[in-house]
C-alpha positions as CSV (number, residue, x, y, z in Angstrom):
1,X,-29.8,188.6,59.0
2,X,-29.5,190.3,55.1
3,X,-26.6,189.4,53.1
4,X,-24.2,192.4,53.2
5,X,-22.0,192.9,50.1
6,X,-20.0,195.3,51.6
7,X,-18.5,192.8,54.2
8,X,-17.1,190.8,51.6
9,X,-15.3,193.8,50.3
10,X,-14.2,194.4,53.8
11,X,-12.9,190.7,53.8
12,X,-10.7,191.6,50.8
13,X,-9.7,194.9,52.6
14,X,-8.3,192.6,55.5
15,X,-6.8,189.6,53.6
16,X,-4.7,191.7,50.6
17,X,-2.7,193.5,53.5
18,X,-1.9,190.4,55.3
19,X,-0.7,188.5,52.2
20,X,1.3,191.4,51.2
21,X,2.7,192.1,54.6
22,X,3.9,188.3,54.4
23,X,5.1,189.1,51.0
24,X,7.6,191.7,52.3
25,X,6.2,195.0,50.5
26,X,7.2,198.2,52.2
27,X,4.1,199.9,51.6
28,X,2.2,197.1,53.7
29,X,4.3,197.3,56.7
30,X,1.0,197.0,59.2
31,X,-0.4,194.4,56.9
32,X,-0.8,192.3,59.9
33,X,-3.7,194.3,60.9
34,X,-5.9,192.2,58.5
35,X,-6.4,189.9,61.2
36,X,-7.7,192.4,63.7
37,X,-10.5,193.5,60.7
38,X,-11.2,189.9,60.4
39,X,-11.6,189.3,64.5
40,X,-13.9,192.2,64.4
41,X,-16.2,191.0,61.5
42,X,-16.1,187.3,63.0
43,X,-17.5,188.9,66.1
44,X,-20.2,191.0,64.5
45,X,-21.6,187.9,62.3
46,X,-21.3,185.3,64.9
47,X,-23.5,187.6,67.2
48,X,-25.9,188.8,64.7
49,X,-26.4,185.0,63.6
50,X,-26.8,184.0,67.2
51,X,-29.4,186.6,68.0
52,X,-31.6,185.6,64.8
53,X,-31.7,182.1,65.9
54,X,-32.4,182.6,69.4
55,X,-35.1,185.1,68.2
56,X,-36.4,182.7,66.3
57,X,-36.3,179.6,68.3
58,X,-34.1,177.9,66.1
59,X,-30.8,178.1,68.3
60,X,-29.1,174.5,69.3
61,X,-25.7,174.3,70.6
62,X,-25.0,171.2,67.8
63,X,-26.1,173.1,64.9
64,X,-24.1,176.1,65.7
65,X,-21.1,174.2,66.3
66,X,-21.6,172.0,62.9
67,X,-21.7,175.4,61.2
68,X,-18.6,176.6,62.5
69,X,-17.1,173.1,61.7
70,X,-18.3,173.0,58.2
71,X,-17.0,176.9,58.0
72,X,-13.4,176.4,59.1
73,X,-12.5,172.7,58.9
74,X,-12.5,171.5,55.3
75,X,-10.2,174.2,53.8
76,X,-7.8,174.1,56.9
77,X,-7.3,170.5,56.8
78,X,-6.8,170.3,53.2
79,X,-3.9,172.9,53.7
80,X,-2.6,171.2,56.5
81,X,-2.3,168.0,54.4
82,X,-0.6,169.8,51.2
83,X,1.8,171.1,54.0
84,X,2.4,167.8,55.3
85,X,3.4,166.4,52.0
86,X,5.6,169.6,51.3
87,X,7.2,169.4,54.6
88,X,8.5,166.0,53.8
89,X,10.9,167.2,51.0
90,X,11.7,170.5,51.9
91,X,12.0,170.8,55.9
92,X,15.2,169.7,57.9
93,X,14.5,167.8,61.0
94,X,14.4,171.1,63.4
95,X,12.0,172.7,61.4
96,X,10.1,169.4,60.7
97,X,9.9,168.8,64.4
98,X,8.5,172.3,65.3
99,X,6.1,172.0,62.3
100,X,4.9,168.4,63.8
101,X,4.3,170.0,67.0
102,X,2.1,172.8,65.3
103,X,0.1,169.8,63.9
104,X,-0.6,168.7,67.0
105,X,-1.7,172.1,68.6
106,X,-4.0,172.8,65.7
107,X,-5.7,169.3,66.5
108,X,-6.1,170.5,70.1
109,X,-7.4,173.8,69.0
110,X,-4.6,175.7,70.9
111,X,-2.1,176.8,67.9
112,X,-2.3,180.3,69.6
113,X,-0.6,178.6,72.8
114,X,1.9,176.9,70.7
115,X,3.2,179.8,68.9
116,X,3.1,181.7,72.0
117,X,5.7,179.3,73.8
118,X,7.6,179.1,70.8
119,X,8.0,182.1,68.8
120,X,7.8,186.1,68.4
121,X,5.2,186.6,65.7
122,X,7.4,189.5,64.1
123,X,10.7,187.7,64.3
124,X,12.5,186.1,61.0
125,X,12.5,182.6,62.2
126,X,8.7,182.9,62.7
127,X,8.2,183.3,58.8
128,X,9.7,180.1,58.2
129,X,6.8,178.2,60.0
130,X,4.1,177.0,57.3
131,X,1.3,177.1,60.0
132,X,2.1,180.1,62.0
133,X,-1.0,182.0,60.6
134,X,-3.3,179.5,62.3
135,X,-2.5,181.2,65.6
136,X,-5.9,183.6,64.8
137,X,-7.9,180.6,64.2
138,X,-7.1,179.1,67.6
139,X,-8.4,182.7,69.1
140,X,-11.3,182.4,67.0
141,X,-12.3,179.0,67.7
142,X,-11.8,179.5,71.7
143,X,-14.0,182.5,71.3
144,X,-16.9,180.2,69.7
145,X,-16.5,177.8,72.7
146,X,-17.7,180.3,75.1
147,X,-19.7,183.1,73.0
148,X,-23.0,181.3,72.5
149,X,-23.2,180.9,76.5
150,X,-22.5,184.6,77.3
151,X,-25.2,185.6,74.5
152,X,-27.7,183.0,76.0
153,X,-26.8,184.7,79.4
154,X,-27.6,188.3,78.2
155,X,-30.5,187.7,76.2
156,X,-32.9,188.2,78.9
157,X,-31.6,191.7,79.3
158,X,-32.9,194.5,77.2
159,X,-30.4,195.7,74.2
160,X,-29.1,198.8,76.2
161,X,-27.9,196.6,79.0
162,X,-26.6,194.0,76.8
163,X,-24.5,196.5,75.1
164,X,-23.1,197.9,78.9
165,X,-22.4,194.1,79.5
166,X,-20.4,193.9,76.3
167,X,-18.6,197.2,76.5
168,X,-17.5,195.9,80.4
169,X,-16.2,192.9,79.0
170,X,-14.8,194.5,76.1
171,X,-12.8,196.8,78.3
172,X,-11.6,194.1,80.7
173,X,-10.0,192.4,77.9
174,X,-8.7,195.3,76.6
175,X,-7.0,196.3,79.8
176,X,-5.5,192.8,80.0
177,X,-4.2,193.3,76.7
178,X,-2.5,196.5,77.8
179,X,-1.3,194.9,81.1
180,X,0.1,191.8,79.1
181,X,1.8,193.9,76.6
182,X,4.2,195.5,79.2
183,X,4.9,192.0,80.9
184,X,4.8,189.6,78.2
185,X,4.2,191.0,74.7
186,X,4.2,187.6,73.0
187,X,1.4,186.7,75.3
188,X,-0.6,189.9,74.6
189,X,-0.2,189.0,70.7
190,X,-1.5,185.4,70.4
191,X,-3.8,184.7,73.8
192,X,-7.7,184.8,73.7
193,X,-8.1,186.8,76.8
194,X,-6.2,189.5,75.4
195,X,-7.5,189.5,71.9
196,X,-11.4,188.7,72.8
197,X,-12.1,192.4,73.1
198,X,-11.7,192.6,69.3
199,X,-14.2,190.1,68.7
200,X,-16.7,191.6,71.4
201,X,-16.2,194.5,69.5
202,X,-17.7,193.3,66.5
203,X,-20.5,191.9,68.8
204,X,-21.3,195.5,70.2
205,X,-21.7,196.5,66.4
206,X,-24.3,193.8,66.2
207,X,-26.1,195.1,69.1
208,X,-25.8,198.6,68.1
209,X,-27.4,198.1,65.3
210,X,-30.4,196.7,66.9
211,X,-30.6,199.4,69.2
212,X,-30.6,201.8,66.3
213,X,-33.5,200.0,64.3
214,X,-31.2,198.5,61.5
215,X,-28.8,201.2,60.9
216,X,-31.6,203.9,60.5
217,X,-29.0,206.9,60.5
218,X,-28.9,209.9,58.5
219,X,-26.9,210.0,55.0
220,X,-24.5,212.7,55.9
221,X,-23.4,210.8,59.4
222,X,-23.3,207.4,57.6
223,X,-21.0,208.6,54.9
224,X,-18.8,210.6,57.1
225,X,-18.2,207.7,59.6
226,X,-17.7,205.0,57.1
227,X,-15.3,207.0,55.5
228,X,-13.6,207.6,58.5
229,X,-13.4,204.0,59.3
230,X,-12.1,203.6,55.9
231,X,-9.2,205.8,56.6
232,X,-8.3,204.5,59.9
233,X,-7.9,200.9,58.4
234,X,-5.7,202.5,55.5
235,X,-3.4,204.5,58.3
236,X,-3.1,201.3,60.1
237,X,-2.1,199.5,57.3
238,X,0.7,202.1,55.9
239,X,1.8,203.6,59.3
240,X,2.3,200.5,61.6
241,X,4.9,198.4,61.3
242,X,6.6,195.2,63.4
243,X,8.2,198.2,66.2
244,X,4.6,199.8,66.8
245,X,4.6,197.6,70.1
246,X,1.4,195.6,68.8
247,X,-1.0,195.0,70.0
248,X,-1.6,198.0,71.8
249,X,-3.5,201.3,71.8
250,X,-2.6,201.3,68.1
251,X,-5.0,198.4,67.6
252,X,-7.9,200.6,68.2
253,X,-7.2,202.0,64.6
254,X,-8.0,199.2,62.5
255,X,-10.4,197.6,64.9
256,X,-12.4,201.0,65.4
257,X,-12.5,201.6,61.5
258,X,-13.9,198.1,61.3
259,X,-16.5,198.9,63.8
260,X,-17.4,202.2,62.0
261,X,-17.6,200.4,58.6
262,X,-20.2,197.7,59.9
263,X,-22.3,200.0,61.8
264,X,-22.6,203.0,59.5
265,X,-22.4,201.8,55.9
266,X,-25.5,202.1,53.9
267,X,-26.6,200.5,50.6
268,X,-26.5,204.2,48.6
269,X,-23.5,205.5,50.0
270,X,-19.8,205.8,48.5
271,X,-17.9,203.6,50.9
272,X,-20.7,200.8,50.7
273,X,-20.6,201.0,46.9
274,X,-16.6,200.7,46.8
275,X,-16.4,198.0,49.4
276,X,-19.2,196.4,47.3
277,X,-17.4,196.2,44.1
278,X,-17.4,193.0,42.1
279,X,-13.6,192.4,42.5
280,X,-13.4,193.2,46.2
281,X,-16.5,191.0,46.8
282,X,-14.9,188.1,44.9
283,X,-11.5,188.3,46.7
284,X,-13.5,188.6,50.3
285,X,-15.6,185.5,49.3
286,X,-12.4,183.3,48.8
287,X,-10.3,185.6,51.6
288,X,-10.3,182.7,54.2
289,X,-8.8,180.0,51.6
290,X,-6.3,182.9,50.6
291,X,-5.3,183.4,54.3
292,X,-4.8,179.7,54.7
293,X,-2.9,179.3,51.5
294,X,-0.2,182.1,51.8
295,X,1.5,181.3,54.5
296,X,2.7,177.8,53.6
297,X,3.5,178.9,50.2
298,X,5.7,182.0,51.4
299,X,7.2,179.5,54.3
300,X,8.1,176.8,52.1
301,X,9.5,179.0,49.3
302,X,11.8,180.5,51.9
303,X,13.0,177.2,53.0
304,X,13.5,176.2,49.5
305,X,15.1,178.9,48.1
306,X,17.4,180.5,50.9
307,X,18.0,183.7,49.2
308,X,15.1,186.6,49.2
309,X,12.5,186.2,46.5
310,X,12.7,188.5,43.6
311,X,9.6,190.9,43.0
312,X,8.6,188.8,40.0
313,X,8.3,185.4,42.3
314,X,6.8,187.3,44.9
315,X,4.0,188.2,42.4
316,X,3.9,184.6,41.3
317,X,3.4,183.3,44.6
318,X,0.5,186.1,45.7
319,X,-0.9,184.7,42.1
320,X,-0.8,180.8,43.1
321,X,-2.2,182.3,46.7
322,X,-5.3,183.4,45.2
323,X,-5.8,180.7,42.4
324,X,-5.4,177.9,45.1
325,X,-7.8,179.9,47.1
326,X,-10.5,179.8,44.4
327,X,-10.3,176.3,43.5
328,X,-10.4,175.6,47.5
329,X,-13.4,177.9,47.9
330,X,-15.5,176.2,44.8
331,X,-14.7,172.8,45.4
332,X,-14.0,172.3,49.3
333,X,-15.6,175.4,51.2
334,X,-18.7,175.6,49.2
335,X,-20.0,171.9,49.2
336,X,-18.8,171.1,52.8
337,X,-21.1,174.4,53.9
338,X,-24.2,172.6,52.3
339,X,-25.6,169.5,54.8
340,X,-27.5,168.4,51.5
341,X,-24.3,167.7,49.7
342,X,-22.1,166.7,52.5
343,X,-24.3,164.9,55.3
344,X,-23.4,164.7,58.9
345,X,-22.0,161.2,59.1
346,X,-19.5,161.9,56.4
347,X,-18.5,165.2,57.5
348,X,-17.5,163.9,61.0
349,X,-16.1,160.6,59.5
350,X,-13.8,162.6,57.6
351,X,-13.3,165.3,60.3
352,X,-12.3,162.4,62.7
353,X,-9.9,160.8,60.2
354,X,-8.1,163.7,59.2
355,X,-7.6,164.8,62.9
356,X,-6.5,161.2,63.7
357,X,-3.9,161.6,61.1
358,X,-2.6,165.0,62.0
359,X,-2.4,163.9,65.7
360,X,-0.6,160.8,64.5
361,X,1.7,162.4,61.9
362,X,2.5,165.1,64.7
363,X,3.2,162.8,67.5
364,X,5.8,160.9,65.4
365,X,7.3,164.1,64.0
366,X,8.1,165.1,67.4
367,X,9.5,161.7,68.8
368,X,11.5,161.0,65.6
369,X,13.2,164.6,65.9
370,X,11.8,165.7,63.0
371,X,11.8,162.4,61.0
372,X,15.5,162.9,60.8
373,X,16.0,159.4,59.4
374,X,14.6,160.7,56.1
375,X,16.7,161.0,52.8
376,X,16.3,163.6,50.0
377,X,17.9,162.8,46.8
378,X,20.3,160.4,48.5
379,X,21.0,163.1,51.3
380,X,20.8,162.3,54.7
381,X,18.5,165.1,56.6
382,X,20.1,164.1,59.7
383,X,23.6,164.9,58.8
384,X,22.5,167.9,57.1
385,X,20.8,169.0,60.3
386,X,23.8,168.1,62.4
387,X,25.9,170.3,60.2
388,X,23.7,173.1,60.9
389,X,23.8,172.9,64.7
390,X,25.7,175.7,66.7
391,X,29.6,175.1,67.0
392,X,29.9,172.4,64.3
393,X,33.4,171.7,63.5
394,X,34.3,175.1,64.9
395,X,34.8,174.0,68.6
396,X,38.3,175.7,68.7
397,X,37.3,179.2,67.1
398,X,33.6,179.2,69.2
399,X,35.3,178.7,72.4
400,X,38.0,181.5,71.8
401,X,37.5,184.7,70.5
402,X,35.2,184.1,67.4
403,X,35.2,187.6,65.9
404,X,39.1,187.5,65.8
405,X,39.3,183.9,64.5
406,X,41.6,183.4,61.5
407,X,39.0,181.0,60.1
408,X,36.5,183.5,60.3
409,X,38.5,185.9,58.5
410,X,38.2,184.1,55.2
411,X,36.3,185.6,52.8
412,X,35.4,182.3,51.1
413,X,33.9,180.8,53.7
414,X,31.8,183.6,55.7
415,X,28.6,182.4,54.6
416,X,29.5,178.8,55.4
417,X,30.4,179.8,58.9
418,X,27.2,181.9,59.5
419,X,25.2,178.9,58.6
420,X,26.9,176.6,60.9
421,X,27.0,179.0,63.8
422,X,23.4,179.9,63.7
423,X,21.9,176.5,63.9
424,X,18.2,176.4,62.6
425,X,17.9,180.2,62.8
426,X,20.8,180.1,59.8
427,X,18.1,180.8,57.0
428,X,16.1,183.6,58.8
429,X,19.8,185.5,59.5
430,X,20.9,184.9,56.1
431,X,17.7,186.5,54.9
432,X,18.4,189.9,57.3
433,X,22.0,189.8,56.2
434,X,21.3,189.8,52.6
435,X,18.7,192.3,52.6
């Protein structure tokens, strides 16, 4: 499969809205659709690689999964390790316990299952979890487990029958998402069965290109369709928001747009040149690391600062995310992708040690109630955590008519009582009130 610069540019188009959405910028209210773009790209690339390897006779399960490990694990484990260090000094016991549980879920390749059970992605409390964004990695990793088997199964059929099979599979997943959205919206958002259709749509792009003899389209059709794809992505980023009932039929905007770009972008066309611009390609190359870093950076800053960040600080945090992404791509991602630089033995030894560490830390954090015996600057976090529990020191007021309590009518202590009455959700609530 030939290298396509425009796909790295498309990665940039995906990661920038995600980061700016989490930064809270108003013109990127639908920035979360960047994850959907990533899903379609991943489905296309993985299927194309599988087609190439099977056709050449070079496919093996061990080699396929090793490449996935080399691509995903090194940068992810680094971000997890730094997050562990920061969590020790920043997170209160309740938050540390949830963070520890998320570590365990990641080592078990199921963060999407954990966050489905824990939180709504669009809730203020969810933004406080440093590893919330790993849910999408869980979906992709679960896809990688099954996808080689499916491709091997359909390989015996001609391309048109392969397309029919994938369309059927894609449709089943899509309608499962629609059904789940009405019954359990959180399940529809986080789970592999309701998200698989997006990756399969990318796989369909790979099959479609094979059928049409490697993107053999006329220039007018290609220009029009690729431009339409870019417009659909733009509309989804600026028009959709948390209240759009996502995922749902509106998910077709960014996913269809990505499909059109993958299929119709050709070398000499305007959109291809735009996506292939050196700055977009550069951002696309570090997009995975940027995606990994931005959420912990934003989450820990919210825990530490309490008050909403200024635009100057947001700019700084975005800049730091990309700086860390560059160094991670240069000194972690790139070396680990090469078996000649990091051999099999060193790779799997490091992987096993890291997973053992995170599993152990996560379990200890869970059973110790978030390491509640910690002291930071001589202050007991257990005591702070207790004071943030609902009803702490306000039993009489809380058990009576709280809204007419004389104590709560005191302007000087309203904010303190807000903290006490909301428990571990105090910080997100405070953000909402101040805004």
